C-alpha positions as CSV (number, residue, x, y, z in Angstrom):
1,M,38.1,-23.2,-1.6
2,I,35.1,-24.1,-3.8
3,G,32.9,-23.8,-0.8
4,I,34.3,-20.4,0.1
5,L,33.9,-19.1,-3.5
6,L,30.4,-20.4,-4.0
7,G,29.3,-19.5,-0.5
8,H,28.6,-15.9,-1.6
9,G,27.4,-16.9,-5.1
10,I,30.7,-16.3,-6.9
11,G,31.7,-18.9,-9.4
12,G,31.8,-19.6,-13.1
13,R,29.0,-18.3,-15.3
14,T,29.5,-20.6,-18.3
15,D,26.0,-22.1,-17.9
16,L,24.2,-18.8,-18.6
17,P,22.6,-18.5,-22.0
18,L,23.1,-14.7,-22.0
19,P,26.0,-12.5,-20.9
20,A,25.8,-11.2,-17.3
21,W,25.3,-7.6,-18.5
22,Q,22.3,-8.6,-20.6
23,L,20.7,-10.4,-17.7
24,A,21.2,-7.4,-15.4
25,W,19.5,-5.0,-17.8
26,A,16.8,-7.5,-18.6
27,A,16.0,-7.7,-14.9
28,G,16.0,-3.9,-14.7
29,F,13.6,-3.8,-17.7
30,S,11.3,-6.3,-16.0
31,V,11.1,-3.9,-13.0
32,A,10.1,-1.1,-15.3
33,I,7.5,-3.2,-17.0
34,S,6.0,-4.2,-13.7
35,F,5.7,-0.5,-12.8
36,V,3.8,0.2,-16.0
37,A,1.5,-2.8,-15.3
38,L,0.9,-1.7,-11.7
39,G,0.0,1.9,-12.9
40,A,-2.5,0.5,-15.4
41,F,-4.2,-2.2,-13.3
42,W,-3.5,-1.5,-9.6
43,E,-5.9,1.5,-9.0
44,R,-6.7,1.0,-5.3
45,P,-4.7,-0.2,-2.3
46,H,-5.0,-4.0,-1.6
47,L,-2.2,-4.9,0.9
48,A,-3.5,-3.3,4.1
49,A,-6.9,-4.9,3.7
50,A,-5.4,-8.3,3.1
51,A,-2.8,-8.1,5.9
52,K,-5.1,-9.4,8.6
53,G,-5.6,-12.7,6.8
54,R,-7.7,-15.6,7.8
55,A,-7.4,-17.4,11.2
56,L,-6.0,-20.9,11.1
57,L,-5.4,-21.7,14.8
58,T,-6.0,-20.1,18.1
59,A,-3.2,-20.7,20.6
60,I,-4.8,-20.6,24.1
61,G,-4.6,-22.3,27.4
62,P,-2.0,-24.6,28.8
63,P,-0.9,-26.2,25.5
64,A,0.1,-22.8,24.1
65,R,2.1,-22.0,27.3
66,I,3.8,-25.4,27.2
67,L,4.7,-24.9,23.6
68,E,6.1,-21.4,24.3
69,A,8.1,-22.7,27.2
70,V,9.5,-25.6,25.1
71,C,10.5,-23.2,22.3
72,R,12.3,-20.9,24.7
73,L,14.2,-23.7,26.4
74,V,15.2,-25.0,23.0
75,G,16.4,-21.5,22.0
76,L,18.4,-21.2,25.2
77,F,19.9,-24.7,24.8
78,L,21.0,-24.1,21.2
79,F,22.5,-20.7,22.2
80,G,24.4,-22.3,25.0
81,V,25.8,-25.0,22.7
82,V,27.0,-22.5,20.1
83,L,28.5,-20.2,22.8
84,Y,30.2,-23.2,24.5
85,A,31.6,-24.5,21.2
86,A,32.9,-21.0,20.3
87,W,34.7,-20.5,23.6
88,W,35.9,-24.1,24.4
89,G,35.5,-26.2,21.3
90,N,38.1,-27.2,18.8
91,T,39.7,-24.1,17.3
92,N,39.5,-25.7,13.8
93,R,36.5,-23.9,12.4
94,A,35.9,-26.8,9.9
95,V,34.9,-29.2,12.7
96,N,33.6,-26.7,15.3
97,I,29.8,-26.1,15.0
98,A,29.9,-22.5,16.1
99,G,30.9,-20.9,12.7
100,D,28.3,-22.7,10.5
101,A,25.6,-22.6,13.2
102,F,26.0,-18.8,13.7
103,L,27.0,-17.5,10.2
104,I,25.0,-19.9,8.0
105,W,22.1,-21.5,9.7
106,F,21.2,-18.7,12.1
107,W,22.1,-15.6,10.0
108,V,21.2,-16.9,6.6
109,G,18.7,-19.7,7.3
110,L,16.5,-17.6,9.6
111,Q,16.3,-14.8,7.0
112,F,14.9,-17.3,4.5
113,V,12.6,-18.9,7.1
114,S,11.3,-15.5,8.3
115,A,10.4,-14.3,4.8
116,L,8.6,-17.6,4.0
117,F,7.0,-18.6,7.2
118,G,6.9,-15.7,9.6
119,D,8.8,-14.5,12.7
120,V,9.8,-17.9,14.0
121,W,12.9,-16.5,15.8
122,R,10.6,-14.6,18.2
123,A,9.6,-17.9,19.8
124,F,13.2,-19.0,20.4
125,N,15.1,-15.8,21.0
126,P,17.2,-16.5,24.1
127,Y,17.5,-12.8,24.9
128,F,13.8,-12.5,25.3
129,T,13.8,-15.5,27.6
130,I,16.6,-14.2,29.8
131,A,15.3,-10.6,29.9
132,D,11.7,-11.8,30.7
133,T,12.9,-14.3,33.3
134,A,15.1,-11.7,35.0
135,A,12.2,-9.2,35.0
136,W,9.9,-11.8,36.6
137,V,12.4,-12.7,39.3
138,R,13.0,-9.0,40.0
139,S,9.3,-8.4,40.3
140,K,8.9,-11.2,42.8
141,V,11.9,-10.1,44.9
142,T,10.9,-6.4,45.0
143,Q,7.1,-7.0,45.0
144,T,6.7,-4.6,42.0
145,P,5.2,-5.1,38.6
146,M,7.3,-6.5,35.8
147,S,8.9,-3.9,33.6
148,P,6.7,-3.2,30.5
149,L,7.5,-4.4,27.0
150,D,7.1,-0.8,25.8
151,H,10.1,0.9,27.3
152,G,9.3,4.4,26.0
153,A,9.4,6.0,22.6
154,A,10.0,3.3,20.0
155,T,13.2,3.6,18.0
156,L,15.2,1.1,16.0
157,W,18.5,3.1,16.2
158,P,19.9,0.6,18.8
159,A,19.0,-2.3,16.5
160,T,20.6,-0.4,13.6
161,V,23.9,-0.1,15.6
162,A,23.6,-3.7,16.6
163,I,23.1,-5.1,13.1
164,F,25.9,-2.9,11.7
165,A,28.2,-4.3,14.4
166,Y,27.4,-7.8,13.2
167,L,27.8,-6.9,9.6
168,W,31.1,-5.2,10.3
169,F,32.1,-8.4,12.1
170,E,31.1,-10.6,9.2
171,L,32.3,-8.5,6.3
172,A,35.1,-6.1,7.5
173,Y,36.8,-7.7,10.6
174,R,39.9,-9.6,9.8
175,S,41.8,-9.6,13.1
176,L,41.0,-9.5,16.7
177,W,44.4,-10.4,18.2
178,F,47.4,-8.5,16.8
179,E,49.6,-11.6,17.2
180,D,47.3,-13.6,15.0
181,P,46.3,-11.5,12.1
182,G,44.7,-14.3,10.2
183,K,41.7,-14.7,12.4
184,S,38.3,-13.7,10.9
185,A,34.6,-13.9,11.5
186,A,34.4,-17.7,11.0
187,D,37.0,-18.4,13.7
188,P,35.3,-19.9,16.8
189,R,37.1,-17.7,19.3
190,S,36.2,-14.6,17.3
191,I,32.5,-15.7,17.3
192,A,32.8,-16.3,21.1
193,V,34.0,-12.7,21.7
194,F,31.4,-11.2,19.4
195,L,28.5,-13.2,20.9
196,T,29.6,-12.5,24.4
197,I,29.8,-8.7,23.9
198,Y,26.6,-8.6,21.9
199,S,24.8,-10.6,24.6
200,L,26.1,-8.4,27.4
201,V,24.9,-5.3,25.6
202,M,21.4,-6.8,25.1
203,L,21.0,-8.0,28.7
204,V,22.6,-4.9,30.4
205,G,20.3,-2.8,28.3
206,A,17.3,-4.8,29.4
207,A,18.4,-4.5,33.0
208,I,18.6,-0.7,32.7
209,R,15.8,0.1,30.2
210,G,13.4,-2.9,30.9
211,R,12.8,-6.1,29.0
212,G,11.2,-4.2,26.1
213,W,14.8,-3.0,25.2
214,V,15.5,-6.3,23.6
215,R,12.5,-6.0,21.2
216,T,14.0,-2.8,19.7
217,A,17.7,-3.3,20.2
218,D,18.4,-6.9,19.0
219,G,19.4,-6.3,15.4
220,F,18.8,-9.9,14.4
221,G,15.3,-10.0,15.9
222,V,14.3,-6.8,14.3
223,L,15.6,-7.9,10.9
224,F,13.7,-11.2,11.1
225,S,10.5,-9.5,12.2
226,K,10.7,-7.1,9.2
227,L,11.3,-9.9,6.8
228,A,8.4,-11.8,8.4
229,A,6.0,-9.1,7.2
230,M,6.4,-10.7,3.7
231,A,5.4,-14.2,5.0
232,V,2.0,-15.9,4.5
233,F,1.8,-16.8,8.2
234,H,1.7,-14.5,11.2
235,V,0.4,-14.4,14.7
236,D,-1.9,-11.6,15.7
237,D,-2.3,-9.8,19.0
238,E,-4.7,-12.5,20.3
239,R,-2.0,-15.2,19.6
240,R,-4.0,-16.6,16.7
241,L,-2.1,-18.1,13.8
242,R,-3.3,-16.5,10.5
243,V,-2.6,-16.9,6.8
244,R,-2.5,-14.0,4.4
245,P,-1.3,-13.2,0.9
246,P,2.5,-12.8,0.5
247,L,3.7,-9.3,0.9
248,A,0.5,-8.1,2.6
249,G,2.1,-7.5,5.9
250,I,4.5,-4.9,4.5
251,A,1.5,-2.4,4.5
252,T,1.1,-2.8,8.3
253,L,4.7,-2.2,9.3
254,P,4.7,0.9,11.5
255,P,6.9,3.9,10.5
256,T,9.2,3.4,13.5
257,V,12.1,5.9,14.0
258,G,15.3,4.4,12.7
259,M,13.7,1.7,10.5
260,V,14.9,3.3,7.2
261,P,18.5,3.5,8.4
262,F,18.2,-0.1,9.6
263,I,17.1,-1.4,6.2
264,I,19.7,0.8,4.4
265,V,22.5,-0.7,6.5
266,V,21.3,-4.2,5.6
267,L,21.0,-3.4,1.9
268,G,24.4,-1.6,1.8
269,S,26.1,-4.5,3.5
270,T,25.0,-7.0,0.9
271,T,25.9,-4.6,-1.9
272,F,29.4,-4.3,-0.3
273,D,29.6,-8.0,0.0
274,G,29.2,-8.3,-3.8
275,F,31.6,-5.4,-4.4
276,T,34.4,-7.1,-2.5
277,R,34.4,-9.9,-5.0
278,S,35.0,-7.5,-8.0
279,S,38.4,-6.9,-9.6
280,L,38.1,-3.2,-8.7
281,W,37.9,-4.1,-5.0
282,F,40.9,-6.4,-5.3
283,D,42.9,-3.5,-6.7
284,I,41.7,-1.3,-3.8
285,A,42.4,-3.8,-1.1
286,G,45.8,-4.8,-2.6
287,D,47.8,-7.2,-0.4
288,R,46.6,-5.8,2.9
289,V,46.1,-8.3,5.7
290,G,44.9,-8.3,9.3
291,W,44.0,-4.9,10.7
292,G,45.1,-3.1,7.6
293,L,42.5,-5.1,5.6
294,T,39.9,-4.5,8.4
295,V,40.3,-0.7,8.1
296,T,40.0,-0.9,4.3
297,H,36.9,-3.1,4.5
298,T,35.4,-0.8,7.2
299,I,35.8,2.3,5.0
300,G,34.4,0.4,2.0
301,L,31.4,-0.8,4.0
302,L,30.6,2.6,5.3
303,A,31.0,4.1,1.8
304,I,28.6,1.6,0.1
305,V,26.0,2.0,2.9
306,L,26.2,5.8,2.4
307,I,25.8,5.5,-1.4
308,V,22.8,3.2,-1.0
309,G,21.3,5.6,1.5
310,L,21.9,8.7,-0.6
311,A,20.1,7.0,-3.6
312,Y,17.1,6.4,-1.4
313,V,17.2,10.0,0.0
314,F,17.4,11.3,-3.5
315,A,14.3,9.4,-4.5
316,I,12.4,10.6,-1.5
317,N,13.3,14.2,-2.1
318,M,12.1,13.9,-5.7
319,M,8.9,12.3,-4.5
320,A,8.4,15.2,-2.0
321,S,8.6,17.6,-4.9
322,V,5.7,15.9,-6.5
323,T,3.5,15.3,-3.4
324,G,4.5,18.4,-1.4
325,E,4.9,16.4,1.8
326,P,7.8,16.5,4.2
327,T,10.7,14.2,3.3
328,E,10.9,12.7,6.8
329,E,7.3,11.6,6.6
330,L,7.7,10.2,3.1
331,S,10.9,8.4,4.1
332,A,9.2,6.7,7.0
333,A,6.1,5.8,5.1
334,F,7.9,4.2,2.1
335,G,10.7,2.7,4.1
336,P,8.9,-0.7,4.4
337,S,8.9,-1.1,0.6
338,L,12.6,-1.7,0.8
339,V,12.1,-4.9,2.8
340,P,11.5,-7.1,-0.2
341,I,14.8,-5.9,-1.6
342,A,16.6,-6.9,1.6
343,A,15.0,-10.4,1.3
344,A,16.0,-10.6,-2.3
345,Y,19.6,-9.7,-1.6
346,A,19.8,-12.3,1.1
347,V,18.7,-15.0,-1.3
348,A,21.0,-13.8,-4.0
349,H,24.1,-13.5,-1.8
350,Y,23.6,-16.5,0.5
351,F,21.6,-19.1,-1.4
352,S,24.7,-21.2,-2.4
353,L,26.2,-20.7,1.1
354,L,23.2,-22.3,2.7
355,V,22.8,-25.1,0.2
356,L,26.5,-26.0,-0.2
357,D,28.4,-25.0,2.9
358,G,25.4,-25.6,5.1
359,Q,25.7,-29.3,4.5
360,R,28.6,-29.4,7.0
361,M,25.9,-29.1,9.7
362,F,25.1,-32.8,9.1
363,I,28.7,-33.6,10.1
364,Q,29.0,-31.1,12.9
365,I,25.9,-32.1,14.8
366,S,27.5,-35.4,15.6
367,D,30.6,-33.7,17.0
368,P,29.7,-30.1,17.8
369,F,32.8,-29.3,19.8
370,G,35.3,-31.1,17.5
371,R,36.2,-33.7,20.1
372,G,36.0,-36.8,17.8
373,W,32.5,-37.8,18.7
374,D,29.9,-39.3,16.4
375,L,26.6,-38.8,18.4
376,F,24.2,-39.3,15.5
377,G,26.2,-41.4,13.1
378,T,26.7,-38.5,10.6
379,K,30.4,-37.9,11.1
380,D,31.3,-39.4,7.7
381,Y,28.6,-37.5,5.7
382,A,30.0,-36.4,2.4
383,I,29.2,-32.9,1.3
384,D,27.9,-32.8,-2.3
385,W,29.6,-29.7,-3.7
386,L,27.8,-30.4,-7.0
387,L,24.3,-30.2,-5.5
388,V,23.7,-27.0,-7.5
389,S,25.7,-25.8,-10.4
390,P,27.1,-22.3,-10.9
391,G,24.6,-21.7,-13.6
392,T,21.7,-22.6,-11.2
393,I,23.2,-20.3,-8.6
394,A,23.3,-17.4,-11.2
395,W,19.7,-18.0,-12.2
396,V,18.6,-18.0,-8.5
397,Q,20.5,-14.7,-8.0
398,T,19.0,-13.1,-11.1
399,L,15.4,-14.2,-10.4
400,A,15.7,-13.3,-6.7
401,I,16.8,-9.8,-7.3
402,A,14.4,-9.2,-10.1
403,I,11.4,-10.6,-8.2
404,G,12.4,-8.7,-5.0
405,H,12.5,-5.4,-6.8
406,V,9.2,-6.0,-8.5
407,L,7.7,-6.8,-5.1
408,A,9.3,-3.6,-3.7
409,V,7.8,-1.6,-6.6
410,A,4.4,-3.2,-5.8
411,A,4.6,-2.3,-2.1
412,A,5.6,1.3,-2.9
413,H,2.8,1.7,-5.4
414,D,0.3,0.2,-3.0
415,K,1.4,2.7,-0.4
416,A,1.3,5.6,-2.9
417,I,-2.2,4.7,-4.1
418,S,-3.4,4.7,-0.5
419,R,-2.2,8.2,0.0
420,Y,-2.8,10.1,-3.3
421,S,-4.9,10.2,-6.3
422,H,-4.0,7.7,-9.0
423,D,-2.2,10.2,-11.2
424,I,-0.1,11.7,-8.4
425,A,0.6,8.2,-7.0
426,V,2.1,7.1,-10.3
427,R,4.1,10.3,-10.9
428,S,5.4,10.2,-7.3
429,Q,6.9,6.8,-7.9
430,Y,9.0,7.7,-10.9
431,P,12.1,8.6,-8.7
432,M,11.6,5.4,-6.6
433,L,11.4,3.4,-9.8
434,G,14.7,4.8,-11.0
435,V,16.4,3.8,-7.8
436,M,14.8,0.3,-7.9
437,I,16.2,-0.2,-11.4
438,L,19.6,1.2,-10.3
439,Y,19.6,-1.3,-7.4
440,T,18.6,-4.1,-9.7
441,V,21.2,-3.6,-12.4
442,A,24.0,-2.7,-10.0
443,G,23.3,-5.6,-7.7
444,L,23.3,-8.1,-10.6
445,F,26.4,-6.6,-12.1
446,L,28.2,-7.1,-8.9
447,L,26.9,-10.7,-8.4
448,L,27.1,-12.0,-12.0
449,G,29.8,-9.8,-13.5
450,A,32.2,-9.7,-10.6
């Protein structure tokens, strides 16, 4: 029970030196102060010029191809292990590796890794490997060129649907089989069904639309790539590893159709996750179970995503009244500034889940299918549930959300100063600042005051 409660950052707050409401408003105030400082001292754009960075390593020749092949094989192997464990491993999710590997180390861990070190998942993504291999085989059999990576007009709407499907599975789904209403997202067989359906959609889409489909339809890959824009490392078009200042890559994210809804869905889902741990939500959900609870969670998830989206639309419309530009253009241009908030919410909501519940991986790697094995001698590893205190978790949540919103304000200001005069740039950001403060305070109220 402790692991479940702390997994999403919900626990006692007795170690905090200030009440939760004071911390929430203090964080909001820090966002406002950062805006004032940016307006006073950040008078010209910096991020786009710094985004290219400095070359560290050029990956060319056979070594690079060998490393790429090894990474892809590792990605396929790990995907196969998780899928096999989900379908045919022990049904006890405490000993089956599928739940923790998918829901913690993949979903949570790769968000952290992407934001810090770059788009690592791209090198291991099994859907890329399968789609590219199938396209290569087809080209050899039919004696035609491989399908292009660019499959037409770029849009992230397929990825938006895909990531919403996963978030619904994680946060709303409570029953797959009517005769067993207790099954949820952590159940191995539920994960098996989800991964199988998700994989079929990715691969059938690639077969119909070309291998480029996966690049814009895999919700996980798209999310990790957006978070990677904040990282200090990136690989350029010539496959050179480069280092750059943190956040600089945000300025180079293209205004792709569907990107804003994609980020809004991610932000809304983490907000909903916090809301479900409030006393108000317990009153709403009542004693519903199974599909009844699933329907309630689904409606709640959609409602919170809609509210988060409407707040952003309101800010964009207010901005348009200052700049005189079309709202669609402004929305696409400033959408990337929401990425740091998505990263911050991931840290705030999932830090304790990774640090505490994630320790089970040391046990499960020795017996991934729950068969009683001890492959690496770690079967008797004892999880340290006191590795981080509730107070530490609360401070991580507070700082993550405050810093994430400050970075979002900086990214938005840098974009504004690159488009308008200094005076208009500052005035145009007042509505966005209000939304950022609202996100900050509301997010921390849900996390710390739930």
